[in-house]
C-alpha positions, 0 to 999 in steps of 0.5 A: 152861136146860139144860147141855149135855155133850159125849160122845165115844167111843174107836175101841174103843167105836165097835168093840164098838158095832158089833159089837152084835147085840141092837137093842134095846139098842143103841136103849137105849145111843143114848138112854143117851147123848143123855142124858148128854150132857143131864146125866141120868147115870141109872143110873150108879155110881163104880169110882174114880179118875174112872171110872164105869159105866153099867148099861143094863138090856136084853138082857146087862145092857150096861154102858158104861164113861167118863171126867168129865174135867170139869164139860162133857166126857165120854169113853165109853172102852168097853163090855161085858156083865155077864158081861163085867163085871170084864174090861170094868172092868180094860181100861177102867182100861188105856184110861182110863191110856194116854190121861191119860199 
């Protein structure tokens, strides 16, 4: 039996995704979100304080940032590219802090 996770997207992530013009990257992101819901985290690493980064090996080297609030619920905070990684991590930390206050 496959244990499903609830994956929710913030408005910030949704806006970023809708502006993304790379259709191949969008497809890769869609696949990763489906796999994530099935518990397959793939190429993912902890950034500390319950913040994680998913690396998408496509196009500009896209990243998705999320918090795992329980064994059953994940919130995708924001996304970005390798070139904006440091700025995106700080943004994700800020969003996570605001949502947990």
